[in-house]
C-alpha positions in Angstrom: 16.3 38.3 210.5 15.9 40.1 207.2 18.8 42.6 207.3 22.0 41.3 205.7 25.1 41.5 207.8 28.3 43.0 206.4 32.0 42.1 206.8 33.8 43.4 209.9 37.6 44.3 210.3 40.1 44.7 213.2 43.8 45.8 213.4 46.0 42.8 213.0 48.4 42.4 210.1 48.8 39.1 208.3 52.1 37.3 207.9 52.6 38.9 204.5 52.2 42.3 205.9 54.8 41.6 208.6 57.2 40.6 205.9 56.7 43.9 204.1 57.2 45.8 207.3 60.4 44.0 208.0 61.7 44.6 204.4 60.9 48.3 204.7 62.6 48.5 208.0 65.7 46.8 206.6 65.9 49.1 203.6 65.4 52.2 205.6 68.1 51.1 208.1 70.6 50.2 205.4 70.1 53.5 203.5 70.3 55.6 206.6 73.5 53.9 207.8 75.0 54.1 204.3 74.3 57.9 204.1 75.9 58.5 207.4 78.9 56.3 206.6 79.5 58.0 203.2 79.3 61.4 204.9 81.9 60.2 207.5 84.1 58.9 204.8 84.1 62.3 203.0 85.3 63.9 206.2 88.1 61.3 206.8 89.2 61.0 203.2 89.1 64.2 201.1 87.4 63.4 197.8 88.4 66.7 196.3 92.1 65.7 196.7 91.5 62.2 195.3 89.7 63.5 192.2 92.1 66.4 191.6 95.2 64.2 191.9 93.7 61.7 189.6 93.1 64.3 186.9 96.6 65.8 187.3 98.3 62.4 187.1 101.1 61.6 184.5 100.0 59.4 181.7 99.3 59.3 177.9 96.4 61.5 177.0 96.0 63.1 180.4 95.5 66.8 181.0 99.2 67.1 182.0 100.3 65.3 178.9 98.3 67.6 176.6 99.6 70.7 178.5 103.2 69.7 178.3 103.1 69.1 174.6 101.9 72.7 173.9 104.1 75.7 173.5 103.7 77.7 176.7 104.5 81.2 177.8 106.7 79.9 180.6 108.5 82.9 182.0 109.1 86.6 181.4 112.8 87.4 181.8 113.9 91.0 182.6 117.5 92.0 182.3 118.8 95.0 184.1 122.3 96.1 183.0 124.8 97.9 185.2 125.9 101.0 183.3 129.2 102.5 184.5 129.0 106.3 184.7 132.6 107.2 185.8 134.7 104.6 184.0 137.6 107.0 183.1 137.7 108.7 186.5 137.7 105.4 188.4 140.4 103.9 186.1 142.6 107.0 186.6 142.2 107.0 190.4 140.2 110.3 190.6 137.2 108.4 192.0 137.6 105.8 194.8 134.3 104.2 194.0 132.9 102.8 190.8 129.5 104.4 190.1 127.0 102.1 188.4 123.4 102.7 187.6 120.9 100.0 186.8 119.3 100.3 183.4 116.3 98.3 182.5 114.2 96.3 182.3 114.7 94.7 178.9 112.0 92.1 179.1 111.8 88.9 177.0 109.0 86.3 176.8 110.3 82.8 176.9 108.1 80.3 175.1 108.9 76.7 176.0 108.3 73.5 174.1 109.1 69.9 175.2 110.3 68.2 172.1 110.2 64.4 171.7 108.2 63.9 174.8 108.0 60.3 175.9 105.9 59.0 178.8 107.3 55.6 179.9 105.0 54.3 182.7 106.8 51.0 182.8 110.0 52.7 183.8 108.1 55.4 185.7 109.7 58.3 183.9 109.0 61.1 181.4 111.6 62.1 178.9 111.7 65.4 176.9 114.1 67.9 175.3 113.3 71.5 176.4 113.5 74.2 173.7 113.1 77.9 174.2 111.9 80.7 171.8 112.6 84.2 173.1 110.6 87.3 172.0 111.2 90.9 173.1 108.4 92.6 174.9 108.5 96.3 174.3 105.5 97.1 176.4 107.3 95.7 179.5 110.7 97.2 178.7 112.3 100.6 179.4 113.0 101.0 175.7 114.4 99.3 172.6 117.8 97.7 173.5 119.1 98.5 170.1 118.7 102.2 170.8 120.4 102.4 174.2 124.2 102.8 174.3 125.8 101.9 177.6 129.3 101.7 179.2 129.5 98.1 180.4 132.3 96.0 181.9 134.3 94.0 179.3 133.5 90.5 180.6 136.1 88.8 178.5 139.1 91.0 179.4 138.2 91.3 183.1 137.5 87.6 183.7 140.5 86.4 181.7 142.8 88.9 183.5 141.4 87.6 186.8 142.0 84.0 185.8 145.6 84.8 184.6 146.3 86.5 188.0 146.9 83.1 189.6 149.6 82.2 187.1 153.2 83.3 187.0 155.0 86.4 185.7 155.4 85.3 182.1 151.7 84.4 181.7 150.7 87.8 183.0 153.1 89.6 180.6 151.8 87.5 177.7 148.3 88.5 178.6 149.2 92.2 178.7 150.9 92.0 175.3 147.9 90.2 173.8 145.3 92.5 175.3 147.4 95.6 174.2 147.8 94.2 170.7 144.1 93.5 170.3 143.1 96.9 171.9 141.0 95.4 174.6 139.7 97.8 177.3 138.2 97.2 180.8 134.9 98.7 179.6 133.0 98.8 176.3 130.6 101.3 174.8 127.9 99.1 173.4 124.2 98.9 172.7 122.2 96.9 175.3 121.1 94.5 172.6 124.6 93.6 171.6 125.7 93.2 175.2 122.8 90.9 175.8 122.9 88.9 172.6 126.4 89.0 171.4 129.2 91.3 170.3 132.6 90.7 168.8 135.4 90.8 171.5 138.9 90.2 170.0 140.0 88.1 173.0 136.9 85.8 172.6 137.4 85.5 168.9 141.1 84.7 169.4 140.3 82.1 172.1 137.8 80.5 169.8 140.3 80.2 167.0 143.3 79.0 169.0 141.4 77.0 171.7 138.1 75.9 170.1 137.8 73.0 172.6 137.9 75.5 175.5 135.9 78.4 174.1 133.2 77.1 171.6 131.6 80.5 170.8 133.0 83.5 168.8 130.8 86.3 170.2 130.0 87.1 173.8 126.5 88.0 175.0 125.0 87.5 178.5 121.6 86.1 177.4 123.1 84.4 174.4 125.2 82.3 176.8 122.2 81.6 179.0 120.1 80.4 176.1 122.9 78.5 174.3 121.1 75.4 173.0 123.9 74.1 170.7 124.0 71.0 172.9 120.3 70.1 173.6 119.5 68.5 177.0 117.6 65.3 177.3 115.8 65.5 180.6 114.3 62.5 182.5 111.9 63.1 185.3 109.8 60.9 187.6 106.2 60.0 186.6 105.2 58.7 190.0 102.9 60.8 192.2 105.1 60.8 195.3 108.0 62.5 193.5 106.3 63.7 190.3 108.6 65.5 187.9 111.6 65.3 190.2 114.7 65.2 187.9 116.2 61.8 187.5 118.9 62.6 185.0 120.1 65.1 182.4 121.7 63.6 179.3 121.8 60.3 181.1 123.7 61.6 184.1 122.1 61.7 187.6 124.1 64.7 188.8 126.3 67.7 187.7 129.5 66.5 186.1 130.9 70.0 186.4 130.7 69.7 190.2 132.5 66.3 190.4 129.5 63.9 190.0 129.8 60.9 190.1 133.3 60.8 191.6 132.0 62.6 194.6 128.3 62.7 195.5 126.5 65.1 197.8 123.3 67.0 198.0 124.7 69.9 196.0 125.7 67.9 192.9 123.0 65.1 192.7 119.5 65.5 191.4 117.8 64.3 194.5 114.8 66.6 195.4 115.5 68.8 192.4 112.9 70.2 190.0 112.8 72.4 186.9 109.9 74.3 188.4 107.3 73.1 185.9 105.2 71.1 188.4 105.7 69.5 191.8 104.3 66.4 193.5 100.8 66.5 195.1 100.3 66.9 198.8 103.5 68.8 199.1 104.5 69.7 202.7 106.3 72.6 204.3 109.1 70.3 205.5 109.8 68.7 202.1 113.3 69.5 200.7 113.0 71.3 197.3 115.7 72.4 194.9 115.3 74.4 191.7 117.6 73.5 188.8 118.0 75.5 185.6 120.9 74.5 183.4 121.8 78.2 182.9 122.4 78.6 186.6 124.8 75.7 186.7 123.7 74.7 190.2 120.7 74.1 192.5 118.8 76.8 194.4 117.5 75.5 197.7 113.9 76.5 198.7 112.4 77.0 202.2 108.8 77.3 203.2 107.7 80.8 204.3 103.9 81.0 204.6 100.5 80.1 203.0 99.0 82.9 200.9 95.5 83.3 199.4 95.4 84.5 195.8 93.0 87.1 194.4 91.0 84.3 192.8 90.5 82.5 196.1 93.1 79.6 195.9 95.5 79.0 198.7 99.1 78.5 197.8 102.3 77.5 199.7 105.0 80.1 199.4 108.7 79.2 199.3 111.8 81.3 198.8 115.4 80.7 197.9 117.2 80.0 201.1 120.4 82.0 202.0 122.2 78.6 202.0 122.2 78.9 198.2 124.8 81.7 198.6 126.3 80.9 202.0 129.8 79.5 202.7 128.8 76.7 205.1 130.4 73.2 205.3 127.4 71.3 204.0 127.4 73.4 200.9 131.0 72.8 200.1 130.5 72.7 196.3 129.5 76.4 196.3 133.2 77.0 196.3 135.6 76.2 193.5 138.8 77.7 192.0 139.4 79.5 195.3 136.1 81.5 195.0 134.4 81.1 198.4 132.6 84.0 200.0 129.4 84.5 201.8 126.7 85.8 199.5 128.5 84.4 196.4 128.0 81.2 194.4 130.7 80.2 192.1 129.8 79.5 188.4 133.4 79.0 187.0 133.1 75.2 186.5 130.3 75.9 184.0 131.9 79.0 182.4 135.2 77.6 181.0 136.9 78.2 184.3 136.4 82.0 184.1 135.7 83.7 187.5 132.0 84.3 187.0 129.9 84.2 190.2 126.2 84.4 191.1 124.5 86.3 193.9 121.2 87.8 194.9 120.2 90.9 193.0 122.1 94.0 194.3 123.9 91.6 196.7 120.8 91.2 198.8 121.6 89.4 202.1 125.3 89.5 201.3 128.1 91.1 203.3 128.2 94.8 202.4 131.9 94.6 202.1 131.3 92.8 198.8 130.2 96.1 197.2 131.8 98.7 199.5 133.7 100.1 196.5 130.6 100.4 194.2 127.9 103.0 194.3 124.5 102.1 193.0 123.7 98.9 194.8 120.3 99.2 196.5 119.3 95.8 197.9 115.5 95.7 198.5 113.7 92.5 199.6 110.5 93.6 197.9 112.2 94.2 194.6 114.9 91.5 194.7 113.4 88.8 196.9 112.1 85.5 195.7 108.7 83.7 195.8 107.6 80.3 194.6 103.9 79.7 195.1 102.8 76.0 194.8 99.4 74.5 194.9 99.4 72.1 197.9 96.9 69.7 196.3 98.2 68.9 192.8 101.6 70.7 192.8 100.8 73.2 190.1 103.1 76.2 190.1 100.9 79.2 190.7 103.5 82.0 190.7 107.3 82.3 190.4 109.4 85.4 191.0 113.1 85.5 191.7 116.2 87.5 190.8 119.8 86.5 190.3 122.9 88.6 189.5 125.8 87.7 187.4 129.1 89.1 188.5 132.8 88.9 187.7 135.3 88.3 190.4 138.4 90.5 190.0 141.4 89.1 191.9 144.6 91.0 192.1 144.9 92.3 188.5 147.3 95.1 189.3 149.8 93.6 186.8 147.8 95.4 184.1 147.8 99.2 184.4 144.4 99.5 182.8 142.8 97.1 185.3 144.7 97.8 188.5 141.8 99.8 190.1 139.5 96.9 189.6 141.5 94.6 191.8 139.7 92.6 194.5 136.2 93.5 193.4 133.0 91.7 192.6 131.9 93.6 189.6 128.1 93.4 188.8 127.2 92.7 185.1 123.5 92.0 184.9 120.6 91.5 187.3 118.1 89.0 185.8 114.6 88.9 187.2 112.4 85.9 186.3 108.6 86.2 186.7 106.0 83.6 185.7 103.2 85.2 183.8 99.6 85.0 185.0 98.1 81.5 184.8 95.8 80.7 181.9 92.1 81.1 182.4 91.5 77.3 182.4 94.1 76.8 185.1 92.6 79.6 187.3 89.2 78.0 186.8 90.6 74.7 187.9 92.2 76.1 191.0 89.1 78.1 191.9 87.0 75.0 191.6 89.3 73.0 193.9 89.8 75.7 196.5 86.6 77.7 196.4 83.6 76.0 194.9 84.4 72.3 195.5 84.5 72.7 199.4 81.1 74.3 199.4 79.7 71.6 197.1 81.2 68.9 199.3 79.8 70.5 202.4 76.3 70.6 200.8 76.6 66.9 199.8 77.7 66.0 203.4 74.8 67.9 205.0 72.4 66.3 202.6 73.8 62.8 203.4 73.7 63.4 207.1 70.1 64.8 207.1 68.9 62.0 204.8 70.6 59.4 207.0 69.0 60.8 210.2 65.6 61.0 208.6 65.8 57.4 207.3 66.9 56.2 210.7 64.1 58.2 212.4 61.6 56.7 210.0 63.0 53.2 210.9 62.6 54.0 214.6 59.0 55.1 214.0 58.2 51.8 212.2 59.8 49.9 215.1 57.8 51.9 217.6 54.4 51.3 216.0 55.3 47.6 215.5 56.0 47.4 219.3 52.7 49.1 220.1 50.9 46.6 217.8 52.6 43.7 219.6 51.5 45.1 223.0 48.0 45.3 221.9 48.1 41.7 220.9 49.3 40.7 224.3 46.5 42.6 226.1 43.7 41.0 224.0 42.8 44.1 222.1 43.2 42.3 218.8 41.0 39.7 217.1 41.1 38.2 213.8 39.2 39.3 210.7 35.9 37.4 210.7 32.9 36.9 208.4 29.9 38.1 210.3 27.6 36.2 208.1 29.3 32.9 208.6 30.0 33.2 212.3 26.7 34.4 213.6 23.8 32.0 213.6 20.7 33.0 211.8 18.4 30.7 213.8 16.1 32.5 216.2 17.1 32.1 219.8 13.6 31.1 220.8 10.8 29.5 218.9 7.4 30.9 219.5 4.9 28.1 220.1 1.6 29.0 219.0 
């Protein structure tokens, strides 16, 4: 046989090939299961929340630390003064009702800094001293307060007379003589600026001279009293995520001494669940009790959940409002009342204002008993204008928007012992309506919220779909390998396979028959 024979092949893998197949099968199975497991984990455990909470944590050098050390445009405060238009006619008895018109707004920008900020992670607290710088905003105001002359209630004379009304005959007569000697009147003609930031009132000046421990200021101004920082506050708040920035103490005290803390402790004089309104804990729920505390308000304002709202930049916020309990005379809010001042719709401030009968209410007595202002014309309670709203991001606790109004009033008891004041007896006299609005968030904060609420969910969904599809494809490919391996095994069992052989070596080259010649 002269033709050379070639190699022949058949379909059977060697042991090395079987090992490779098993390794590939194992890798594809593990990768497929891993992809599906990771996808399932991202559904069960929200990675957006975990990453967001981590970046919003309290700690040295964190984003929150850097933000709190900057001076920020924290709020815009608008003051609306109640100008009296018939002071003489009301005092003489010609008019039965006091006519008041709201003049404003006079808007100021409050820039806040947190001095001497200290993050103590070992103690789990943050300490700082808040400072405020106030700037007038003419573009948001009705006019220059220096140019507007108004007829305003004389806070000093009215409140002191109301306080003296609970004393005996001789104290009342002494007050009448002193007020007459000093020329004090129930109303003052004054510029809006002086009324807000301080004017000379003889009764205040005399009180400061005679009783400096009682009255520690010599001029009287509504906003001047609110922004009095002669005694700076050292605030201590929590650094833990579960109660982040909840107030722990102010000047080392864990409650409000003016309201009897620590001798008596209750929800209305201790700092439990109270916040300054800078930031709140992550994962806040609708049922969580929240209280707002600002030193100038001298008390806590309780919040209640209203609804979820979507902003114009796509983020979803939880909306809260000041509950009516903040101004209601109910047993569990017993410390709303002091010095005999206890009325629905009114919150007493006298313990923080030298015992003077100063009270707080909603603007225009919103949600109050109309009998509180039945002798006053000009009160127009409107929920849209005078309601409150606190919008909080539910993931990291960022304050997205703030809007609320409070009204400062003087309680006039029976002051008929003074002929100039007799017509003002038993009245709640409005002084100023203060509206507080948080300015629009900074661009970087809006970008962060938009990323968390708008873009990140779509990115996460894309990642989840990719993982699921990849996992299914890898498992399908593993199943394909198993199938063909099974087919190969079946062929072996039926005899369709043979080993690779060398045809040259196996076949004999000898002729089957010899030809005998």
